[in-house]
NUDODREN-540893 format. One record per atom (N, C-alpha, C): residue number from 1; residue in three letters; chain; atom name; x, y, z. Coordinates in steps of 0.05 Angstrom, whole numbers, plus 5000, padded with zeros to 4 digits. Each point is the difference from the previous one (the first is absolute). Example, Ala and Ser with C-alpha at 12.3 -4.5 7.8 and 13.67 -1.06 7.14 Angstrom:
! NUDODREN-540893
- 1, ala, A, N, 5264, 4886, 5156
- 1, ala, A, CA, 4982, 5024, 5000
- 1, ala, A, C, 5018, 5024, 5000
- 2, ser, A, N, 4993, 5021, 4986
- 2, ser, A, CA, 5016, 5024, 5001
- 2, ser, A, C, 4985, 5022, 5014
***
This chain:
! NUDODREN-540893
- 1, unk, A, N, 4931, 4634, 5436
- 1, unk, A, CA, 5010, 5002, 4981
- 1, unk, A, C, 5020, 5006, 5001
- 2, unk, A, N, 5026, 4984, 4986
- 2, unk, A, CA, 5022, 5001, 4996
- 2, unk, A, C, 5012, 5027, 4981
- 3, unk, A, N, 5016, 5018, 5009
- 3, unk, A, CA, 5013, 5024, 4997
- 3, unk, A, C, 5020, 4998, 4983
- 4, unk, A, N, 5003, 5009, 4974
- 4, unk, A, CA, 5018, 4996, 4971
- 4, unk, A, C, 5032, 5016, 5011
- 5, unk, A, N, 5022, 4976, 5003
- 5, unk, A, CA, 5023, 5013, 4994
- 5, unk, A, C, 5013, 5011, 4965
- 6, unk, A, N, 5025, 5000, 5014
- 6, unk, A, CA, 5015, 5009, 4973
- 6, unk, A, C, 5003, 4978, 4986
- 7, unk, A, N, 5006, 4975, 5006
- 7, unk, A, CA, 5001, 4964, 4980
- 7, unk, A, C, 4974, 5009, 4989
- 8, unk, A, N, 4973, 5001, 5015
- 8, unk, A, CA, 4971, 4998, 4988
- 8, unk, A, C, 5005, 5008, 4971
- 9, unk, A, N, 5006, 5033, 5010
- 9, unk, A, CA, 4998, 5013, 4969
- 9, unk, A, C, 5021, 4985, 4986
- 10, unk, A, N, 5020, 5000, 5008
- 10, unk, A, CA, 5019, 4987, 4974
- 10, unk, A, C, 4988, 4967, 4984
- 11, unk, A, N, 4985, 4987, 5018
- 11, unk, A, CA, 4993, 4983, 4995
- 11, unk, A, C, 4971, 4997, 4970
- 12, unk, A, N, 4997, 5029, 5012
- 12, unk, A, CA, 4966, 5003, 4983
- 12, unk, A, C, 5018, 5018, 4971
- 13, unk, A, N, 5019, 5005, 4997
- 13, unk, A, CA, 5009, 5021, 4980
- 13, unk, A, C, 4987, 5017, 4997
- 14, unk, A, N, 4991, 5019, 5018
- 14, unk, A, CA, 4983, 5020, 5000
- 14, unk, A, C, 5010, 5022, 4979
- 15, unk, A, N, 5029, 5003, 5001
- 15, unk, A, CA, 5011, 5018, 4990
- 15, unk, A, C, 5017, 5008, 4978
- 16, unk, A, N, 4999, 4972, 4994
- 16, unk, A, CA, 5014, 4991, 4972
- 16, unk, A, C, 5001, 5014, 4972
- 17, unk, A, N, 4965, 5005, 4999
- 17, unk, A, CA, 4994, 5007, 4978
- 17, unk, A, C, 4992, 5035, 5010
- 18, unk, A, N, 4996, 5013, 5008
- 18, unk, A, CA, 5003, 5022, 5017
- 18, unk, A, C, 5002, 5025, 4976
- 19, unk, A, N, 5021, 4988, 4992
- 19, unk, A, CA, 5012, 5032, 4985
- 19, unk, A, C, 4992, 4990, 4983
- 20, unk, A, N, 4993, 4981, 4979
- 20, unk, A, CA, 4982, 5005, 4966
- 20, unk, A, C, 4973, 5000, 5013
- 21, unk, A, N, 4985, 4997, 5025
- 21, unk, A, CA, 4973, 5009, 4995
- 21, unk, A, C, 5000, 5027, 5011
- 22, unk, A, N, 5012, 5011, 5020
- 22, unk, A, CA, 4994, 5029, 4998
- 22, unk, A, C, 5007, 5016, 4976
- 23, unk, A, N, 5019, 4994, 4985
- 23, unk, A, CA, 5004, 5012, 4970
- 23, unk, A, C, 4981, 5006, 4990
- 24, unk, A, N, 4985, 4967, 4993
- 24, unk, A, CA, 4982, 4996, 4987
- 24, unk, A, C, 4970, 5018, 5009
- 25, unk, A, N, 4996, 5000, 5028
- 25, unk, A, CA, 4978, 5018, 5011
- 25, unk, A, C, 5005, 5027, 4987
- 26, unk, A, N, 5030, 5011, 5005
- 26, unk, A, CA, 5003, 5026, 4996
- 26, unk, A, C, 4989, 5010, 4975
- 27, unk, A, N, 5018, 4988, 4980
- 27, unk, A, CA, 5003, 5007, 4968
- 27, unk, A, C, 4969, 4997, 4997
- 28, unk, A, N, 4981, 4980, 5008
- 28, unk, A, CA, 4966, 5010, 4981
- 28, unk, A, C, 4988, 5004, 5023
- 29, unk, A, N, 5004, 5026, 5023
- 29, unk, A, CA, 4985, 5010, 5008
- 29, unk, A, C, 5013, 5020, 4997
- 30, unk, A, N, 5016, 5018, 4997
- 30, unk, A, CA, 5013, 5028, 4998
- 30, unk, A, C, 5003, 5000, 5030
- 31, unk, A, N, 5023, 4983, 5015
- 31, unk, A, CA, 5005, 5012, 5023
- 31, unk, A, C, 5035, 4991, 4997
- 32, unk, A, N, 5011, 5022, 5025
- 32, unk, A, CA, 5027, 4989, 4997
- 32, unk, A, C, 5001, 4984, 5024
- 33, unk, A, N, 5029, 4989, 5008
- 33, unk, A, CA, 5008, 4980, 5019
- 33, unk, A, C, 4985, 5010, 5037
- 34, unk, A, N, 5006, 5021, 4995
- 34, unk, A, CA, 5004, 5016, 5025
- 34, unk, A, C, 4962, 4998, 5006
- 35, unk, A, N, 4987, 5025, 4986
- 35, unk, A, CA, 4968, 4984, 4997
- 35, unk, A, C, 4986, 4981, 5008
- 36, unk, A, N, 5020, 4976, 4986
- 36, unk, A, CA, 4983, 4973, 4998
- 36, unk, A, C, 5010, 4985, 5042
- 37, unk, A, N, 5024, 5007, 4997
- 37, unk, A, CA, 5001, 4989, 5027
- 37, unk, A, C, 4988, 5020, 5037
- 38, unk, A, N, 4993, 5024, 4981
- 38, unk, A, CA, 4993, 5022, 5024
- 38, unk, A, C, 4957, 4986, 5002
- 39, unk, A, N, 4998, 4992, 4969
- 39, unk, A, CA, 4971, 4998, 5005
- 39, unk, A, C, 4995, 4977, 5016
- 40, unk, A, N, 5021, 4974, 4997
- 40, unk, A, CA, 5003, 4980, 5018
- 40, unk, A, C, 5003, 5005, 5036
- 41, unk, A, N, 5010, 5014, 4992
- 41, unk, A, CA, 5006, 5008, 5037
- 41, unk, A, C, 4967, 5014, 5007
- 42, unk, A, N, 4995, 5019, 4986
- 42, unk, A, CA, 4973, 5017, 5004
- 42, unk, A, C, 4982, 4971, 5001
- 43, unk, A, N, 4994, 4976, 4979
- 43, unk, A, CA, 4980, 4993, 5000
- 43, unk, A, C, 5002, 4983, 5026
- 44, unk, A, N, 5018, 4990, 5012
- 44, unk, A, CA, 5008, 4987, 5026
- 44, unk, A, C, 4993, 5013, 5032
- 45, unk, A, N, 4994, 5032, 4994
- 45, unk, A, CA, 4995, 5017, 5014
- 45, unk, A, C, 4964, 5000, 4999
- 46, unk, A, N, 4985, 4989, 4981
- 46, unk, A, CA, 4975, 5005, 5010
- 46, unk, A, C, 4993, 5026, 4987
- 47, unk, A, N, 4994, 5014, 5019
- 47, unk, A, CA, 4996, 5029, 5003
- 47, unk, A, C, 5017, 5022, 5010
- 48, unk, A, N, 5006, 5021, 4989
- 48, unk, A, CA, 5027, 5016, 5003
- 48, unk, A, C, 4992, 5027, 4992
- 49, unk, A, N, 5019, 5023, 5011
- 49, unk, A, CA, 4990, 5027, 5001
- 49, unk, A, C, 5028, 5004, 4979
- 50, unk, A, N, 5003, 5028, 4994
- 50, unk, A, CA, 5027, 5009, 4985
- 50, unk, A, C, 5017, 4989, 5015
- 51, unk, A, N, 5008, 5015, 5026
- 51, unk, A, CA, 5021, 4999, 5006
- 51, unk, A, C, 5006, 4965, 5010
- 52, unk, A, N, 4993, 4981, 5002
- 52, unk, A, CA, 4997, 4972, 4994
- 52, unk, A, C, 5020, 5008, 4974
- 53, unk, A, N, 4986, 5003, 4977
- 53, unk, A, CA, 5013, 5001, 4977
- 53, unk, A, C, 5026, 5010, 4999
- 54, unk, A, N, 5006, 5026, 5013
- 54, unk, A, CA, 5020, 5009, 5003
- 54, unk, A, C, 5028, 4984, 5009
- 55, unk, A, N, 4994, 4986, 5026
- 55, unk, A, CA, 5012, 4982, 5013
- 55, unk, A, C, 5005, 4980, 4979
- 56, unk, A, N, 4990, 4995, 4984
- 56, unk, A, CA, 5001, 4966, 4997
- 56, unk, A, C, 5014, 5004, 4971
- 57, unk, A, N, 5002, 5023, 4991
- 57, unk, A, CA, 5017, 5016, 4974
- 57, unk, A, C, 5025, 5015, 5003
- 58, unk, A, N, 5014, 4998, 5033
- 58, unk, A, CA, 5025, 5007, 5001
- 58, unk, A, C, 5019, 4972, 4988
- 59, unk, A, N, 4996, 4985, 4998
- 59, unk, A, CA, 5020, 4980, 4998
- 59, unk, A, C, 4990, 4993, 4958
- 60, unk, A, N, 4993, 5020, 4993
- 60, unk, A, CA, 4995, 5000, 4973
- 60, unk, A, C, 5016, 5026, 4987
- 61, unk, A, N, 5004, 5000, 4970
- 61, unk, A, CA, 5017, 5033, 4990
- 61, unk, A, C, 4971, 5007, 5004
- 62, unk, A, N, 5011, 5023, 5003
- 62, unk, A, CA, 4985, 5033, 5003
- 62, unk, A, C, 4983, 5009, 4989
- 63, unk, A, N, 4968, 4995, 4987
- 63, unk, A, CA, 4993, 5010, 4979
- 63, unk, A, C, 4978, 5014, 5013
- 64, unk, A, N, 5005, 5030, 4989
- 64, unk, A, CA, 4971, 5016, 5011
- 64, unk, A, C, 4977, 4994, 4989
- 65, unk, A, N, 4997, 4999, 4983
- 65, unk, A, CA, 4972, 4985, 4990
- 65, unk, A, C, 4996, 4979, 5006
- 66, unk, A, N, 5008, 4979, 5010
- 66, unk, A, CA, 4984, 4981, 5007
- 66, unk, A, C, 4973, 4991, 5000
- 67, unk, A, N, 5006, 5026, 5029
- 67, unk, A, CA, 4960, 4979, 5008
- 67, unk, A, C, 4985, 5018, 4985
- 68, unk, A, N, 4995, 5021, 4988
- 68, unk, A, CA, 4984, 5012, 4984
- 68, unk, A, C, 4996, 4986, 4969
- 69, unk, A, N, 5016, 4985, 4997
- 69, unk, A, CA, 5009, 4979, 4969
- 69, unk, A, C, 4985, 4977, 5012
- 70, unk, A, N, 5001, 4984, 5020
- 70, unk, A, CA, 4986, 4982, 5010
- 70, unk, A, C, 4976, 4998, 5006
- 71, unk, A, N, 4989, 5025, 5014
- 71, unk, A, CA, 4983, 5009, 5003
- 71, unk, A, C, 4980, 5001, 4976
- 72, unk, A, N, 5009, 5017, 4987
- 72, unk, A, CA, 4986, 5009, 4966
- 72, unk, A, C, 4991, 4974, 4983
- 73, unk, A, N, 5021, 4977, 5002
- 73, unk, A, CA, 4999, 4978, 4979
- 73, unk, A, C, 4982, 4977, 5012
- 74, unk, A, N, 4997, 5005, 5020
- 74, unk, A, CA, 4978, 4987, 5024
- 74, unk, A, C, 5012, 4982, 5013
- 75, unk, A, N, 5018, 4994, 5009
- 75, unk, A, CA, 5021, 4973, 5012
- 75, unk, A, C, 4984, 5014, 5042
- 76, unk, A, N, 4999, 5017, 4996
- 76, unk, A, CA, 4995, 5010, 5031
- 76, unk, A, C, 4978, 5015, 4992
- 77, unk, A, N, 4988, 4995, 5021
- 77, unk, A, CA, 4962, 5010, 5002
- 77, unk, A, C, 4995, 5010, 5029
- 78, unk, A, N, 4985, 5023, 5002
- 78, unk, A, CA, 4992, 5005, 5019
- 78, unk, A, C, 4981, 4980, 5022
- 79, unk, A, N, 5007, 4995, 5024
- 79, unk, A, CA, 4985, 4984, 5013
- 79, unk, A, C, 4976, 5018, 5020
- 80, unk, A, N, 5011, 5011, 5013
- 80, unk, A, CA, 4986, 5023, 5018
- 80, unk, A, C, 4999, 5035, 4999
- 81, unk, A, N, 4986, 5014, 4991
- 81, unk, A, CA, 5011, 5018, 4988
- 81, unk, A, C, 4998, 5027, 5036
- 82, unk, A, N, 5018, 5016, 4985
- 82, unk, A, CA, 4999, 5013, 5035
- 82, unk, A, C, 4982, 5021, 4999
- 83, unk, A, N, 4987, 5009, 5023
- 83, unk, A, CA, 4984, 5018, 4998
- 83, unk, A, C, 5013, 5033, 5023
- 84, unk, A, N, 5014, 5005, 5005
- 84, unk, A, CA, 5011, 5022, 5005
- 84, unk, A, C, 4994, 5003, 5032
- 85, unk, A, N, 4982, 4981, 5017
- 85, unk, A, CA, 4987, 4993, 5025
- 85, unk, A, C, 5008, 4978, 5017
- 86, unk, A, N, 4995, 4986, 4981
- 86, unk, A, CA, 5005, 4971, 5025
- 86, unk, A, C, 5021, 4988, 4991
- 87, unk, A, N, 5001, 5007, 4965
- 87, unk, A, CA, 5021, 4973, 4987
- 87, unk, A, C, 5024, 5020, 4987
- 88, unk, A, N, 5018, 5004, 5014
- 88, unk, A, CA, 5016, 5017, 4987
- 88, unk, A, C, 5019, 4997, 4979
- 89, unk, A, N, 4995, 4977, 4990
- 89, unk, A, CA, 5013, 4987, 4976
- 89, unk, A, C, 4984, 4980, 4986
- 90, unk, A, N, 5013, 4999, 4972
- 90, unk, A, CA, 4984, 4986, 4977
- 90, unk, A, C, 5025, 4968, 5018
- 91, unk, A, N, 4980, 4978, 4997
- 91, unk, A, CA, 5009, 4980, 5005
- 91, unk, A, C, 5001, 4983, 4966
- 92, unk, A, N, 5021, 4981, 4998
- 92, unk, A, CA, 4997, 4997, 4967
- 92, unk, A, C, 5001, 4961, 5008
- 93, unk, A, N, 4999, 4987, 4977
- 93, unk, A, CA, 5006, 4974, 4995
- 93, unk, A, C, 5001, 4993, 4976
- 94, unk, A, N, 5019, 4980, 4988
- 94, unk, A, CA, 5004, 4993, 4976
- 94, unk, A, C, 4973, 4990, 4989
- 95, unk, A, N, 5008, 5002, 4968
- 95, unk, A, CA, 4972, 5004, 4986
- 95, unk, A, C, 5000, 4963, 4997
- 96, unk, A, N, 4974, 4998, 4982
- 96, unk, A, CA, 4993, 4972, 4996
- 96, unk, A, C, 5020, 4990, 4988
- 97, unk, A, N, 5011, 5017, 4969
- 97, unk, A, CA, 5015, 4996, 4986
- 97, unk, A, C, 5028, 4997, 5004
- 98, unk, A, N, 5015, 5015, 5019
- 98, unk, A, CA, 5024, 4995, 5021
- 98, unk, A, C, 4995, 4972, 5014
- 99, unk, A, N, 4982, 4992, 5004
- 99, unk, A, CA, 4996, 4975, 5020
- 99, unk, A, C, 4998, 4973, 4985
- 100, unk, A, N, 4990, 5013, 4975
- 100, unk, A, CA, 4997, 4971, 4981
- 100, unk, A, C, 5032, 4997, 4995
- 101, unk, A, N, 5009, 5014, 4986
- 101, unk, A, CA, 5027, 5001, 4997
- 101, unk, A, C, 5015, 4984, 5004
- 102, unk, A, N, 5002, 5014, 5030
- 102, unk, A, CA, 5021, 4987, 5021
- 102, unk, A, C, 4994, 4970, 5011
- 103, unk, A, N, 4972, 4994, 5007
- 103, unk, A, CA, 4987, 4978, 4994
- 103, unk, A, C, 5008, 4969, 4976
- 104, unk, A, N, 5001, 5017, 4978
- 104, unk, A, CA, 5010, 4988, 4976
- 104, unk, A, C, 5030, 4997, 4998
- 105, unk, A, N, 5025, 5008, 5020
- 105, unk, A, CA, 5016, 5002, 4991
- 105, unk, A, C, 5004, 4984, 5029
- 106, unk, A, N, 4992, 4997, 5016
- 106, unk, A, CA, 4999, 4979, 5018
- 106, unk, A, C, 5002, 4973, 4992
- 107, unk, A, N, 4974, 4993, 4986
- 107, unk, A, CA, 4992, 4978, 4985
- 107, unk, A, C, 5024, 4993, 4986
- 108, unk, A, N, 5013, 5020, 4980
- 108, unk, A, CA, 5019, 4991, 4984
- 108, unk, A, C, 5024, 4990, 5024
- 109, unk, A, N, 5005, 5005, 5016
- 109, unk, A, CA, 5026, 4994, 5010
- 109, unk, A, C, 4998, 4975, 5022
- 110, unk, A, N, 4976, 5001, 5008
- 110, unk, A, CA, 4977, 4970, 5008
- 110, unk, A, C, 5015, 4982, 4974
- 111, unk, A, N, 4997, 5010, 4977
- 111, unk, A, CA, 4990, 4973, 4982
- 111, unk, A, C, 4976, 4991, 4995
- 112, unk, A, N, 4974, 5008, 5011
- 112, unk, A, CA, 4978, 5011, 4991
- 112, unk, A, C, 4994, 4995, 4973
- 113, unk, A, N, 5013, 5035, 4992
- 113, unk, A, CA, 4995, 5003, 4975
- 113, unk, A, C, 5022, 5000, 4977
- 114, unk, A, N, 4998, 5002, 4984
- 114, unk, A, CA, 5026, 5008, 4985
- 114, unk, A, C, 5005, 5030, 4986
- 115, unk, A, N, 5018, 5014, 4985
- 115, unk, A, CA, 5008, 5028, 4990
- 115, unk, A, C, 4982, 4996, 4978
- 116, unk, A, N, 4988, 5028, 4986
- 116, unk, A, CA, 4980, 4990, 4978
- 116, unk, A, C, 5024, 4998, 4981
- 117, unk, A, N, 4994, 4990, 4975
- 117, unk, A, CA, 5013, 4996, 4974
- 117, unk, A, C, 4991, 5019, 4976
- 118, unk, A, N, 4979, 5003, 5008
- 118, unk, A, CA, 4990, 5018, 4970
- 118, unk, A, C, 5005, 5028, 4996
- 119, unk, A, N, 5000, 5007, 4979
- 119, unk, A, CA, 5011, 5024, 4997
- 119, unk, A, C, 4977, 5024, 5012
- 120, unk, A, N, 4970, 4992, 5001
- 120, unk, A, CA, 4981, 5017, 5008
- 120, unk, A, C, 5004, 5005, 5026
- 121, unk, A, N, 5011, 4979, 5015
- 121, unk, A, CA, 4986, 5006, 5029
- 121, unk, A, C, 5042, 4999, 5017
- 122, unk, A, N, 5020, 4998, 4985
- 122, unk, A, CA, 5021, 5001, 5004
- 122, unk, A, C, 5028, 5013, 4984
- 123, unk, A, N, 4996, 5035, 4992
- 123, unk, A, CA, 5018, 5012, 4987
- 123, unk, A, C, 5025, 4991, 4991
- 124, unk, A, N, 5011, 4986, 5015
- 124, unk, A, CA, 5032, 4992, 5008
- 124, unk, A, C, 4991, 4983, 4969
- 125, unk, A, N, 4989, 4986, 5001
- 125, unk, A, CA, 4997, 4975, 4974
- 125, unk, A, C, 5003, 5015, 4975
- 126, unk, A, N, 4996, 5023, 4993
- 126, unk, A, CA, 5008, 5016, 4975
- 126, unk, A, C, 5026, 4990, 4994
- 127, unk, A, N, 5017, 5004, 5018
- 127, unk, A, CA, 5030, 4991, 4998
- 127, unk, A, C, 5005, 5025, 4985
- 128, unk, A, N, 4995, 5031, 5008
- 128, unk, A, CA, 5005, 5017, 4985
- 128, unk, A, C, 5039, 5012, 5004
- 129, unk, A, N, 5010, 4985, 5024
- 129, unk, A, CA, 5027, 5020, 5003
- 129, unk, A, C, 5017, 4963, 5001
- 130, unk, A, N, 5028, 5007, 5012
- 130, unk, A, CA, 5001, 4977, 4997
- 130, unk, A, C, 5000, 4990, 5048
- 131, unk, A, N, 4996, 5025, 5007
- 131, unk, A, CA, 4984, 4987, 5030
- 131, unk, A, C, 4980, 4995, 4999
- 132, unk, A, N, 4991, 5003, 4983
- 132, unk, A, CA, 4969, 4980, 4995
- 132, unk, A, C, 5004, 4974, 4996
- 133, unk, A, N, 5010, 4993, 4976
- 133, unk, A, CA, 5017, 4983, 4991
- 133, unk, A, C, 5009, 4975, 5020
- 134, unk, A, N, 5022, 5011, 5018
- 134, unk, A, CA, 5007, 4985, 5014
- 134, unk, A, C, 4987, 4993, 5030
- 135, unk, A, N, 4975, 5022, 4998
- 135, unk, A, CA, 4972, 4995, 5028
- 135, unk, A, C, 4979, 4976, 4986
- 136, unk, A, N, 5003, 4998, 4977
- 136, unk, A, CA, 4977, 4974, 4983
- 136, unk, A, C, 5009, 4986, 5013
- 137, unk, A, N, 5032, 4989, 4995
- 137, unk, A, CA, 5007, 4976, 5004
- 137, unk, A, C, 5002, 4997, 5034
- 138, unk, A, N, 5009, 5018, 5021
- 138, unk, A, CA, 5005, 4993, 5027
- 138, unk, A, C, 4959, 4996, 5003
- 139, unk, A, N, 4977, 5011, 4989
- 139, unk, A, CA, 4977, 4996, 5002
- 139, unk, A, C, 4996, 4976, 4998
- 140, unk, A, N, 5007, 4994, 4973
- 140, unk, A, CA, 4993, 4964, 4991
- 140, unk, A, C, 5013, 4981, 5030
- 141, unk, A, N, 5023, 5008, 4993
- 141, unk, A, CA, 5016, 4985, 5036
- 141, unk, A, C, 4982, 4997, 5019
- 142, unk, A, N, 4992, 5026, 5005
- 142, unk, A, CA, 4977, 5002, 5034
- 142, unk, A, C, 4977, 4978, 4991
- 143, unk, A, N, 4989, 5001, 4984
- 143, unk, A, CA, 4974, 4992, 4989
- 143, unk, A, C, 5008, 4965, 5009
- 144, unk, A, N, 5030, 4989, 4981
- 144, unk, A, CA, 5005, 4970, 5004
- 144, unk, A, C, 5002, 4995, 5025
- 145, unk, A, N, 5010, 5013, 5010
- 145, unk, A, CA, 5012, 4993, 5036
- 145, unk, A, C, 4970, 4990, 5007
- 146, unk, A, N, 4996, 4987, 5004
- 146, unk, A, CA, 4976, 4986, 5027
- 146, unk, A, C, 5003, 4992, 5028
- 147, unk, A, N, 5028, 5008, 5007
- 147, unk, A, CA, 5007, 4992, 5026
- 147, unk, A, C, 5008, 5035, 5009
- 148, unk, A, N, 4989, 5016, 4990
- 148, unk, A, CA, 4995, 5029, 5014
- 148, unk, A, C, 4990, 4999, 5027
***
């Protein structure tokens, strides 16, 4: 198996449209950038504890309510409950909803899927603000680019 290096990543154009894809994912799922990137980090870990979450959130802006919000909105679920005798703490994992979003982002980055352009599946396409109108142009450019 060949190991990837920096030139391989450059030729694959993996990060070429990451910003637009991230903005689409955040806007349509009521997440902020830090939440989404933290969920990607946690998804890579598979199973994690609250301490792992805290360690991963050091590089993001501080949000005291992030843990409870992600848990309440169903982005993180309990995989194993604690029982106060043999299991001293809960073990968590990212939910199906989270895994589906991240997998969809990966497919868009690799060029297997396009960003949605319907008003129903993409709230940016309504074009309510100037930023939305600029993003609409960017989304169309991402979908036209078949060399992603």
